[in-house]
ZALUMGU-497241 format. One record per residue (C-alpha): residue in one letter; x, y, z. Coordinates in steps of 0.05 Angstrom, whole numbers, plus 5000, padded with zeros to 4 digits. Example, Ala and Ser with C-alpha at 12.3 -4.5 7.8 and 13.67 -1.06 7.14 Angstrom:
A524649105156;S527349795143;
end
This chain:
M925176584912;K920376014920;Q925575674961;L926876155003;F920076255018;F918975485025;L925575465076;A922975955116;L915975805122;V918574995147;L922575445199;L917275785221;L913475135231;F919174735258;S919575355311;S911975365319;C911874545333;S918874725378;Q915075255422;Y909174755434;Q913374185464;K917174685509;A910274885532;L908174225537;K913474065586;S914574665621;E913074785688;D911975485682;V903675515683;A903876275650;T907575895591;K902675425578;Y896475955589;N899676435526;M901375805485;A894475605493;E891576265474;K895176285416;L893775615390;Y885675775411;D885776415365;Q888975995305;Q884075485320;K888574975333;Y884474695381;T886373995398;K893374315415;A891174835459;L885874355497;R892373895517;L894474555551;F888774755577;E887674075611;Q894774215650;I893474765670;A885474795690;P887374525763;S891975105784;Y887875745748;R880075595786;G880476205827;K884476655791;P883977205753;Q885077005685;A880376365696;E874276535665;K876676795599;M881275995608;F875375545628;Y871875895571;M876775795513;Y877075085544;A870074895538;K868675255465;S875474895449;F872374205462;Y865474505423;A870374665366;I872673935352;E865873685362;E867373305440;Y860473515460;Y859873115523;S865473515548;S862974125520;G856774045547;Y859573905623;Q865674415620;F859575045597;E855374835652;S861074805698;F862275445669;A856475775676;S855175485746;S862575815769;Y861576505736;P853776755745;K855277375733;S860377345661;E858377735595;K859577065570;L854476675605;E848876735562;E852576425498;A856275895547;S849175655568;Y846975725497;L852475345477;G851974825535;A844774635516;I846174645444;S852674065459;Y846673665489;S842773655420;K848073415376;L848672745422;S841572615409;P841672005364;V838471745304;Y829771655326;S831270875325;L835870895381;D835871025455;Q833071715466;V835571855532;D839972375508;T834272695467;Y829972805530;K836473115564;A838073525504;I830173815502;D830473885578;K837274385578;L834874795517;Q828174935547;T831475135610;F835775655569;I828475845538;N825375975606;I832476405631;Y832576765566;P826576845531;N829077455493;S835577165475;Q838877275409;Y838876535405;L831776395418;T830076265349;E834475745335;T833575455404;N826175405390;V828275005316;I832174525352;V827174355409;K821974265348;E826273815312;L828073345378;R820773305392;E818773035329;K824672505332;L821172305397;E814172315366;K817071985309;K820971405357;S813871315388;F810171195325;E814570735296;I813670345356;A805670365349;K806570225278;Q811469625288;Y805469195328;N801169235259;T807768995220;I807668455260;S800868345264;D799468435338;Y792868815322;K790668915390;S797069145421;A796969685360;L790669955377;I793070105440;A799870405424;L796670805366;D791071125416;I797271255471;F801671645418;I795572095391;A793372245459;D801072395479;F801272835414;P795273155384;G798873575344;T803873025307;P805473045237;F804972325235;K796872385259;E793772165193;E798271575186;A797571275253;L789571435243;F790770995176;Y793870435216;K788770465269;L784270355211;D787969745177;S789569475251;S781869495269;Y779569185202;K784368655201;L783068535278;A776068515256;V775967975195;N780367515230;S776267485291;I771766995310;N764467065286;S761667305357;K766967915363;M766968065282;Q761568505288;E762969035341;R769968965306;L767569125242;I763069765271;V770070035303;A773669925238;K768670395214;T769670905260;A776570875251;Y775170955172;T770971615193;N776771945235;L781671815187;I777072185130;K774972695180;F782372935193;N783972985118;A778572785067;N784472785012;T788272325059;T794571985019;F790671305044;K784471375016;G784770884960;Q786870425011;A781470595062;D775870635012;A777369945001;M777269665067;L770470075079;V767969725017;S769869035056;I766969275117;E760969505097;N760168825054;D761568375121;L757168715154;K750968535115;Q751967905145;F749668085215;S743968535186;K740667975160;
end
């Protein structure tokens, strides 16, 4: 019985492959469409795509085109070809503005762009584009069933941009370019007032101010020490129990000791 079952399975698979190959070579558009739809339903998206790509130019304007182009876009999404799925979902939404799949297609198109967002250390052009697409979706569908997830993704993408901006500002401190660090950190805090990196940014502003002061010529040291002391106050005001308190307190002691020489 097992041998018969195995033989039947092999024959079925061979028949399926044979039908697929025949559909690929067929000149009949309907044959290709039927096979593509069957493969799509079986979640064999890569094979389905080969057939959809063959018939897409012939289907534009036909009654079955709406369904076909939705499956076409969804197949790209399923195999994680997000550049193509983003483009195809946008094209679908533009071509079929009255489709019952319009909201879903618009959502998946926007999500496709979010999937292209790289790690924060790389260029963030795709992240900005994804935020724009997702925000457009939110504006058009403020009561969408996908709204909660969309807002979460937008928040994650914005935090990625914040992290990149913060890391750039922090890098100036790391390479001991304290003047540039202070400028960059000020811009970062102004641009992202609610950022989760604000406490860390305030600490590096203190650290940069302090190191700039102690490495200054005598005529500029007092003024810069006062700036550093203000940076300490701003950090503690933001969070009195900051994780950087030990380091910050040590810098404050040094700042106050150095300031004493100017009061003599």
